[in-house]
LOZA-665483 format. One record per residue (C-alpha): x, y, z; residue number from 1; residue in one letter. Coordinates in Angstrom, 1 decimal. Each point is the difference from the previous one (the first is absolute). Example, Ala and Ser with C-alpha at 12.3 -4.5 7.8 and 13.67 -1.06 7.14 Angstrom:
BEGIN
((12.3,-4.5,7.8),1,'a')
((1.4,3.4,-0.7),2,'s')
***
This chain:
BEGIN
((3.6,27.9,-50.0),1,'m')
((3.5,1.1,0.6),2,'r')
((2.0,1.7,2.7),3,'g')
((0.6,3.7,-0.4),4,'g')
((-3.3,0.9,-1.6),5,'m')
((-2.2,2.6,1.6),6,'t')
((-3.7,-0.6,0.5),7,'v')
((-2.7,2.6,0.6),8,'g')
((2.6,2.8,-0.1),9,'g')
((1.1,-0.8,3.6),10,'r')
((0.9,-3.7,0.5),11,'y')
((3.5,-1.0,-1.0),12,'h')
((-0.1,-3.8,-0.6),13,'v')
((3.1,-1.7,1.4),14,'q')
((-0.1,-3.8,0.8),15,'e')
((-2.3,-2.9,-0.7),16,'m')
((-1.4,-1.6,3.1),17,'l')
((-2.1,-2.8,-1.5),18,'g')
((-1.9,-1.1,-3.0),19,'t')
((-3.1,-2.2,-0.7),20,'g')
((-2.2,-1.0,-2.8),21,'g')
((-1.9,3.3,-0.1),22,'f')
((2.3,2.5,1.6),23,'a')
((3.4,1.3,0.9),24,'e')
((0.9,1.7,3.3),25,'v')
((2.8,2.6,0.0),26,'w')
((1.6,2.1,2.7),27,'e')
((0.0,3.7,-0.8),28,'a')
((0.8,3.3,1.5),29,'l')
((-2.7,2.6,0.3),30,'d')
((1.7,3.3,-0.7),31,'h')
((-2.9,2.1,1.1),32,'t')
((-0.2,-1.4,3.6),33,'l')
((3.5,-1.4,0.2),34,'g')
((-1.0,-3.5,0.9),35,'r')
((0.5,-3.5,-1.4),36,'r')
((-3.1,-1.7,-1.3),37,'v')
((-1.0,-3.2,-1.9),38,'a')
((-1.6,0.3,-3.4),39,'i')
((-2.1,-2.9,-1.4),40,'k')
((-0.2,0.0,-3.8),41,'f')
((-2.7,-2.1,-1.5),42,'v')
((1.9,-1.4,-3.0),43,'t')
((-2.6,-2.7,-0.5),44,'g')
((-2.3,2.3,-1.9),45,'v')
((2.2,-0.6,-3.1),46,'m')
((-1.1,-3.6,-0.1),47,'r')
((-3.1,0.0,2.2),48,'y')
((-2.3,3.0,-0.4),49,'p')
((-2.0,-1.1,3.1),50,'e')
((3.1,0.7,2.1),51,'a')
((-0.9,3.7,-0.2),52,'a')
((-3.3,-0.7,1.7),53,'k')
((1.7,-2.1,2.6),54,'r')
((2.5,2.8,0.7),55,'f')
((-2.8,2.6,0.2),56,'a')
((-1.8,-2.2,2.5),57,'r')
((3.1,-0.4,2.1),58,'e')
((0.7,3.7,0.0),59,'a')
((-3.6,0.8,1.2),60,'r')
((0.1,-2.7,2.6),61,'t')
((3.3,1.1,1.5),62,'l')
((-1.1,3.6,0.0),63,'a')
((-3.2,-0.8,1.9),64,'s')
((1.8,-2.0,2.7),65,'l')
((1.9,1.6,2.9),66,'h')
((1.8,-2.5,2.2),67,'h')
((3.6,-0.4,1.3),68,'g')
((0.3,-3.4,-1.7),69,'s')
((-1.1,1.2,-3.4),70,'i')
((2.5,1.7,-2.3),71,'v')
((-0.7,3.8,-0.3),72,'t')
((-0.7,1.4,-3.5),73,'v')
((1.6,3.3,-0.8),74,'h')
((-0.9,0.6,-3.7),75,'d')
((-1.2,-1.6,-3.3),76,'a')
((0.2,0.8,-3.6),77,'g')
((1.0,-1.3,-3.5),78,'t')
((3.1,0.2,-2.2),79,'i')
((0.5,-0.6,-3.7),80,'d')
((2.4,-2.9,-0.4),81,'h')
((0.9,-1.3,-3.4),82,'e')
((-3.3,1.0,-1.4),83,'g')
((-2.0,-1.5,2.9),84,'h')
((-1.7,1.9,2.8),85,'i')
((1.2,-1.6,3.2),86,'l')
((-1.8,0.8,3.3),87,'p')
((2.2,0.4,3.1),88,'y')
((-0.6,0.2,3.7),89,'l')
((2.3,1.9,2.4),90,'v')
((0.1,-1.6,3.5),91,'m')
((2.1,0.2,3.2),92,'e')
((3.3,-1.9,-0.3),93,'l')
((0.0,-3.0,2.4),94,'l')
((3.3,-1.1,1.5),95,'n')
((-0.1,-3.7,0.6),96,'g')
((-0.7,-3.4,-1.6),97,'a')
((-3.0,-2.1,-0.8),98,'t')
((-1.0,-2.8,2.4),99,'w')
((1.3,-2.5,-2.6),100,'e')
((3.5,0.6,1.5),101,'t')
((-0.4,2.4,2.9),102,'a')
((0.2,-1.3,3.6),103,'q')
((-2.4,1.1,2.7),104,'v')
((0.2,-0.2,3.8),105,'d')
((-3.5,-1.3,0.4),106,'s')
((-2.1,-1.6,-2.7),107,'v')
((-3.1,0.5,2.1),108,'a')
((0.6,3.7,0.5),109,'e')
((0.7,0.5,-3.7),110,'t')
((-3.2,-1.9,-0.8),111,'g')
((-1.9,2.3,2.4),112,'a')
((1.3,3.0,-1.9),113,'r')
((-1.2,-1.4,-3.3),114,'l')
((-3.3,-0.9,1.5),115,'a')
((-0.3,3.6,1.2),116,'d')
((0.4,1.3,-3.6),117,'v')
((-2.3,-2.6,-1.4),118,'l')
((-2.7,1.1,2.5),119,'a')
((0.6,3.6,-1.2),120,'h')
((-0.5,-0.8,-3.6),121,'i')
((-2.9,-2.4,0.6),122,'h')
((-1.7,2.8,1.9),123,'e')
((0.3,2.0,-3.1),124,'a')
((-1.7,-2.8,-2.0),125,'n')
((3.3,-1.0,-1.8),126,'i')
((1.4,-3.5,-0.4),127,'v')
((3.7,-0.2,-0.7),128,'h')
((-0.2,-3.4,-1.8),129,'r')
((3.8,-0.6,-0.1),130,'d')
((1.4,-0.3,3.5),131,'v')
((3.4,-1.8,-0.2),132,'k')
((3.6,0.5,1.3),133,'p')
((1.1,1.7,-3.2),134,'a')
((-2.6,2.7,0.7),135,'n')
((1.0,0.6,3.6),136,'i')
((2.8,2.4,0.7),137,'m')
((1.9,-0.3,3.3),138,'i')
((1.5,3.5,0.5),139,'c')
((3.2,0.8,1.8),140,'a')
((-2.0,2.4,2.2),141,'d')
((-2.2,-2.8,1.3),142,'g')
((-3.0,0.6,-2.2),143,'r')
((-1.8,-2.8,-1.8),144,'t')
((-1.4,1.2,-3.3),145,'v')
((-2.6,-1.8,-2.2),146,'l')
((0.8,0.9,-3.6),147,'m')
((-1.4,-0.6,-3.6),148,'d')
((-3.6,1.0,0.0),149,'f')
((-0.1,-0.4,-3.8),150,'g')
((-2.7,-2.7,0.1),151,'i')
((-1.8,1.2,3.1),152,'a')
((-3.7,0.5,-0.6),153,'r')
((-2.8,1.6,2.0),154,'d')
((-3.0,-2.1,0.9),155,'d')
((-2.2,1.6,-2.7),156,'n')
((2.4,-1.1,-2.8),157,'s')
((0.7,-3.6,1.2),158,'l')
((-1.5,-2.4,-2.4),159,'t')
((0.6,-3.6,-1.1),160,'r')
((2.8,1.2,-2.2),161,'t')
((1.6,-3.5,-0.1),162,'a')
((-3.0,-1.6,-1.6),163,'t')
((-1.0,2.8,-2.3),164,'t')
((3.4,0.8,-1.4),165,'t')
((2.0,-3.1,0.7),166,'g')
((2.5,2.0,2.0),167,'k')
((0.9,-0.5,3.7),168,'i')
((1.4,3.1,1.7),169,'f')
((2.6,-0.5,2.6),170,'g')
((2.7,-2.5,0.8),171,'t')
((-1.4,-3.5,-0.2),172,'p')
((2.1,-1.3,2.9),173,'a')
((-1.6,2.4,2.4),174,'y')
((-3.6,0.1,-1.4),175,'l')
((-2.9,-1.1,2.1),176,'a')
((-2.0,-3.1,-1.1),177,'p')
((-3.0,2.2,-1.1),178,'e')
((2.3,2.0,-2.3),179,'q')
((1.4,-3.1,-1.6),180,'l')
((-3.6,-1.1,-0.6),181,'q')
((-0.7,3.2,-1.8),182,'g')
((-2.1,1.7,2.7),183,'r')
((0.5,3.6,0.9),184,'a')
((2.7,1.0,2.5),185,'a')
((-1.2,1.3,3.3),186,'t')
((1.8,1.3,3.1),187,'p')
((0.1,-3.6,1.2),188,'a')
((2.1,-0.8,-3.0),189,'s')
((2.7,2.4,1.2),190,'d')
((-0.2,-1.6,3.5),191,'i')
((0.6,-3.4,-1.6),192,'y')
((3.1,1.3,-1.9),193,'a')
((1.4,1.6,3.1),194,'l')
((-0.5,-3.3,1.9),195,'g')
((2.0,-1.8,-2.7),196,'l')
((2.8,2.6,0.3),197,'v')
((0.2,-0.4,3.7),198,'l')
((-0.1,-3.7,-0.1),199,'a')
((2.8,0.0,-2.5),200,'e')
((2.1,2.3,2.1),201,'k')
((-0.6,-2.0,3.2),202,'l')
((0.5,-3.5,-1.4),203,'t')
((1.6,0.3,-3.4),204,'g')
((-3.1,-1.6,-1.6),205,'h')
((-2.5,2.0,-2.1),206,'r')
((-3.0,-2.0,1.0),207,'l')
((-3.3,0.5,1.9),208,'p')
((0.6,-0.6,3.7),209,'a')
((-2.3,-3.1,-0.1),210,'a')
((2.2,-1.6,-2.6),211,'q')
((3.4,0.5,1.7),212,'l')
((1.9,-3.0,1.2),213,'t')
((-0.2,-0.8,3.7),214,'p')
((3.7,1.1,0.4),215,'q')
((-0.7,3.3,-1.6),216,'a')
((-3.2,0.6,2.1),217,'r')
((2.0,-0.8,3.1),218,'a')
((2.3,2.9,-0.8),219,'a')
((-2.8,2.6,0.3),220,'v')
((-1.4,1.0,3.4),221,'p')
((-3.5,-1.3,0.5),222,'e')
((-1.9,3.4,0.1),223,'p')
((1.8,1.1,-3.2),224,'l')
((-0.6,-3.4,-1.7),225,'l')
((-3.7,0.2,0.7),226,'n')
((-0.2,3.5,-1.5),227,'l')
((1.9,-1.2,-3.1),228,'l')
((-2.4,-2.9,-0.4),229,'t')
((-2.9,2.4,0.0),230,'r')
((1.7,2.4,-2.4),231,'m')
((0.7,-2.7,-2.5),232,'t')
((-3.4,-1.7,0.3),233,'s')
((-1.3,-1.0,-3.5),234,'p')
((-3.3,1.6,1.0),235,'f')
((0.1,3.9,-0.2),236,'p')
((-2.7,0.5,2.7),237,'d')
((2.1,-1.9,2.5),238,'q')
((3.0,2.3,-0.3),239,'r')
((0.5,2.8,2.5),240,'p')
((-0.1,3.7,-1.0),241,'t')
((3.2,1.9,-0.5),242,'a')
((-0.6,2.0,3.2),243,'a')
((-0.4,-3.2,2.0),244,'e')
((3.1,-1.5,-1.5),245,'c')
((2.0,3.1,1.0),246,'a')
((-1.1,-0.2,3.6),247,'t')
((0.7,-3.7,0.3),248,'l')
((3.3,0.1,-1.8),249,'l')
((1.2,2.9,2.2),250,'r')
((-1.1,-1.9,3.1),251,'a')
((2.0,-3.1,-1.1),252,'s')
((3.0,2.2,-0.8),253,'a')
((0.3,1.3,3.6),254,'v')
((2.1,-2.5,2.0),255,'p')
((-1.7,-0.9,3.3),256,'s')
((1.7,1.4,3.0),257,'k')
((1.9,-2.6,2.1),258,'p')
((-1.7,-0.8,3.2),259,'p')
((1.2,2.0,3.0),260,'k')
((1.7,-2.1,2.7),261,'p')
((-2.3,-0.6,2.9),262,'p')
((0.4,2.2,3.0),263,'r')
((2.0,-1.8,2.7),264,'p')
((-2.0,-1.3,2.9),265,'t')
((1.1,0.3,3.7),266,'r')
((0.9,-3.6,0.0),267,'g')
((2.1,0.4,-3.2),268,'g')
((1.7,3.0,1.4),269,'t')
((0.9,-1.8,3.2),270,'l')
((1.3,-2.9,-2.0),271,'e')
((2.1,2.3,-2.2),272,'r')
((1.5,1.9,2.9),273,'l')
((0.4,-2.8,2.6),274,'a')
((3.0,-1.7,-1.6),275,'g')
((2.2,3.1,-0.6),276,'p')
((-0.9,1.3,3.4),277,'s')
((1.0,-3.2,1.8),278,'a')
((3.2,-0.2,-1.9),279,'l')
((0.8,3.7,0.7),280,'f')
((-0.5,-0.6,3.7),281,'t')
((2.2,-3.1,-0.1),282,'l')
((2.8,1.8,-1.7),283,'l')
((-0.2,2.9,2.4),284,'a')
((0.3,-2.3,3.0),285,'l')
((2.9,-2.0,-1.7),286,'v')
((2.0,3.3,-0.3),287,'m')
((0.6,-0.1,3.8),288,'f')
((1.0,-3.6,0.3),289,'l')
((3.7,-1.0,0.3),290,'p')
((1.5,-0.4,-3.5),291,'g')
((3.8,-0.6,0.6),292,'y')
((2.0,-0.9,3.0),293,'s')
((2.9,2.5,0.6),294,'s')
((1.9,-2.1,2.5),295,'c')
((3.1,-1.7,-1.4),296,'g')
((-0.9,0.8,-3.6),297,'n')
((3.1,1.6,-1.5),298,'y')
((-1.5,0.1,-3.5),299,'a')
((-2.7,2.3,1.3),300,'l')
((2.2,2.3,2.1),301,'a')
((-1.5,3.1,-1.5),302,'a')
((-3.4,-1.3,1.0),303,'l')
((1.1,-0.6,3.6),304,'a')
((1.4,3.5,0.2),305,'a')
((-3.3,1.5,-0.9),306,'e')
((-1.9,-1.9,2.6),307,'v')
((0.1,1.9,3.3),308,'a')
((0.0,-3.2,2.1),309,'c')
((2.0,-3.0,-0.6),310,'g')
((-3.1,-2.2,-0.5),311,'g')
((-2.0,-0.6,-3.2),312,'d')
((-0.7,2.4,-2.9),313,'a')
((-3.6,0.4,-1.1),314,'t')
((-1.1,-0.8,-3.5),315,'v')
((-0.3,3.7,-0.9),316,'i')
((3.5,0.7,1.5),317,'q')
((1.4,-3.0,-1.9),318,'s')
((-1.3,1.5,-3.2),319,'f')
((1.6,3.4,0.7),320,'g')
((3.3,-1.6,0.8),321,'a')
((0.2,-1.7,-3.3),322,'q')
((-0.7,3.1,-2.1),323,'g')
((-2.6,2.7,0.0),324,'r')
((-0.7,-0.4,-3.7),325,'g')
((-1.1,-3.7,0.0),326,'p')
((-1.9,0.6,3.3),327,'a')
((-1.9,3.0,-1.4),328,'f')
((-0.7,-2.0,-3.2),329,'g')
((-1.5,-2.9,2.0),330,'v')
((-2.3,2.2,1.9),331,'f')
((-1.2,2.0,-3.1),332,'v')
((-0.5,-3.2,-1.9),333,'g')
((-2.1,-1.7,2.7),334,'l')
((-2.1,3.1,0.6),335,'v')
((-0.7,0.2,-3.7),336,'t')
((-1.0,-3.6,-0.2),337,'v')
((-2.3,0.2,3.0),338,'l')
((-1.6,3.2,-1.3),339,'a')
((-0.7,-1.4,-3.4),340,'m')
((-1.3,-3.3,1.5),341,'a')
((-2.5,2.1,2.0),342,'a')
((-1.3,2.0,-3.0),343,'v')
((-0.2,-2.9,-2.5),344,'l')
((-3.6,-0.5,-1.3),345,'t')
((-1.4,-1.7,-3.1),346,'p')
((-0.1,3.4,-1.6),347,'g')
((3.6,0.9,0.7),348,'s')
((2.0,1.5,-2.8),349,'r')
((3.3,-1.3,-1.3),350,'a')
((2.0,2.7,1.7),351,'v')
((-1.2,-1.3,3.4),352,'t')
((1.1,-3.5,-0.7),353,'r')
((3.4,1.1,-1.5),354,'l')
((0.7,2.2,3.0),355,'t')
((-0.5,-3.0,2.3),356,'g')
((2.3,-2.2,-2.0),357,'y')
((2.6,2.8,0.0),358,'a')
((-0.2,-0.1,3.7),359,'g')
((0.5,-3.7,-0.1),360,'v')
((3.2,0.4,-2.1),361,'v')
((1.4,2.7,2.3),362,'v')
((-0.8,-2.1,3.1),363,'t')
((1.6,-3.2,-1.4),364,'a')
((3.1,1.8,-1.2),365,'g')
((0.7,1.8,3.3),366,'c')
((-0.8,-3.0,2.2),367,'v')
((2.6,-2.0,-2.0),368,'l')
((2.6,2.7,0.9),369,'l')
((-0.6,-0.6,3.8),370,'v')
((-0.8,-3.7,-0.1),371,'s')
((2.1,-2.7,1.8),372,'p')
((1.4,-0.9,-3.4),373,'v')
((1.6,3.4,-0.4),374,'s')
((0.7,0.5,3.7),375,'s')
((3.7,-0.3,1.1),376,'s')
((-1.2,-2.2,2.8),377,'s')
((-0.9,-2.7,-2.5),378,'y')
((3.5,0.0,-1.5),379,'f')
((1.7,-0.1,3.5),380,'y')
((-2.2,-2.9,1.1),381,'g')
((-1.6,2.0,2.7),382,'d')
((-3.6,-0.7,-1.0),383,'t')
((-1.1,0.1,3.6),384,'d')
((0.5,3.8,-0.2),385,'a')
((-3.2,0.0,-2.1),386,'l')
((-2.9,0.1,2.5),387,'r')
((-3.6,-1.1,-0.3),388,'f')
((-1.2,3.6,-0.5),389,'g')
((1.7,0.3,-3.4),390,'m')
((-1.3,-3.4,-1.1),391,'w')
((-3.5,1.0,1.0),392,'l')
((0.4,3.2,-2.0),393,'f')
((1.0,-1.9,-3.1),394,'y')
((-3.1,-2.2,0.5),395,'l')
((-2.3,3.0,0.4),396,'a')
((1.5,1.6,-3.1),397,'a')
((-0.6,-3.2,-2.0),398,'a')
((-3.6,-0.2,1.2),399,'l')
((-0.5,3.6,-1.0),400,'t')
((1.2,-0.6,-3.5),401,'v')
((-2.0,-3.3,-0.3),402,'a')
((-3.1,1.8,1.2),403,'t')
((0.3,2.7,-2.6),404,'y')
((0.5,-2.5,-2.9),405,'v')
((-3.0,-2.0,1.3),406,'y')
((-2.2,3.1,0.2),407,'r')
((1.1,1.1,-3.5),408,'d')
((-0.8,-3.3,-1.6),409,'v')
((-3.4,-0.1,1.8),410,'r')
((-1.1,3.5,-0.9),411,'t')
((1.0,-0.5,-3.7),412,'r')
((-2.3,-3.1,-0.1),413,'r')
((-2.8,2.0,1.5),414,'e')
((0.4,3.0,-2.4),415,'r')
((-3.2,0.8,-1.9),416,'p')
((0.1,-1.1,-3.7),417,'r')
***
């Protein structure tokens, strides 16, 4: 074959897609319908006359099957090539790669799709006889296509070919024990081959599940491992049907939903709200306690001016006198921390936790701006100007932050796994 030739008066051959012992597959353009197709030329007839019969059987098999995971046949015919009559088959052009190299999101789901198509062909009394990664196309559009029905046979034509002719049809590495022993292939033989393919993709070992190493078996979830053990049983009558395989594989491919967090009880709700409520009440009361002494405090003259009487300034007045920005930041930060501590549950999302820690940062930063360390009374040695109300406020703020951190650590440990 060569690029540029025209086949059947309508197919312009362009690029080779692959080759094997009996055939070559080329990409071509169908001028009649304006679409790209794949053409399979059976070049093996030049050396093996029986290849023509194999091709005719494949064409009839594919034409009789209608399934999304089986390549669609568009046309068939013959050409005269170098004095030989070569059959060809025109099929849909698949965009993808075989499972030899292609990656899939879920081996179990891909196996379920293959089991679906095997159930379809088995229902039509056809046995594929050559299930292997090289005959499985993983398409870019998400399809999984079983290819190469060249040696597929219907039940009426299955005989002990291996013993009568000395030939074994299929790829030895994926053949079932009965096929290697020369017995006829059955639908159970396809199940065995599919089981080997799945075991290979899951563990890296092309072995029956019962022969896998303990380490390899440990890498396969138990329900799936049990299914693979049945699929690769040496006894055909112990293997499940393709339809059963599809159901069980698809069930194992669906991740179990994480358990919902338990609904909070009344006791749990009270425990969650008691701490933040008590701290909020304490902070509200502290706001009206004396914070700074205005008498004789020259460093806080501005504060004294704001106090109507010449006595003591409350905590909230003391904050205002030292700057409305830091005062506002302290209150916003504390309210945020208290609110997040109240809503924290084992099912809380990251945004809730991060909002609480943002409030912690705002609180700590603004408190430092109005702390005794930054107060001018500290530098002038007039530490008596700082009254017990302000110290109590610092203590309440520290308790609020500590309560939030404790609740966060606790709820994270109680989070459902």
